[in-house]
N, C-alpha and C positions, 0 to 999 in steps of 0.2 A: 402536432406530433404525432409520430409515425409508429408501430414499435413493432417488432419482429415477434413474430409468433415461432417457438421455438420446435420442431417435431414432439413427438409419443411416443417411447419405445421403450420396453422395458428392461430393468438393468445388464439384464445375462445378456440381451443381443445388444446392448449397449459397451458391453462386455469383449462380446466375441468382433465386432463391428469397428472396434478400442486397435484390437490387439492384432487388425488388421488396418488399421492406416483408415478408414474411410468413418472417420465421426463429423467432420468437418459439416453435414448438413443438420444437427445434430447442435449447435455448439453457434453460439448471436458474436461473432467476431465482433464486433464493431465499439463491446462492451471490453473486448481480451484488453490485456493494461500491461507496459511489461515492467518485470519485476528487474530488481537492481541485485547486484548480489551482496549480503550484506556483513556484516562478522559485530562481534557480543564486544561488548564494553560493559566494566563495573565504577559508578564513577558513586565515589564518598561525595552529600552530603550532608551539611548543617540539616534537623533538623526542621529546624526553622522557616528553613528556605523550604524543604518542602510541601511547608505543608504555606506553603506565599503560594511554591508554582499547583500544591493541588488547587490551592483556589480561581488563579488561576483558568488552570484547565477544566476545572468546573463550568466556567463562567464562560468558557468558549464551548464547551461538547464536545468533547476531548478527554481521552486517555493522556495521565502525566509523562507521559512517551510519550506520545505522538507528540504533549506540546512541545514536550523537548525536542523534538525532533524536526520541528517545526522550526523553531531559535535560531538555534544553529542552521540550520539551509539558507534564514529568513540571512542570516550573521554573512554566514561567509558569499550570498549572491547578492549583498551588500561589498564587500572587501575586493571581489571579483565576480563582475557580471559577466563577465563573455568566459571561464574559465567553467564555470559551472559545469558544461555537457562533459567536462573533461573528466571532472571526479566518477563521476555515473558507469 
């Protein structure tokens, strides 16, 4: 497995290069992931359900929020397997 070594540069130099739009050589563009717009929501759950969610999240090694997102995404992909790209 090859790893790329990023060039080292002082913060002040990086800031100047950033302002000039010249930072690509300092970034590992292979690891960049697209971020999709998000919207914060609030959902009320009974305490006993949250306790079970927390146990399940701990087993998987993720946060409660991440687990709920994973579950919702999985459910949506099962219901609409060809429409998932449309929702992002």
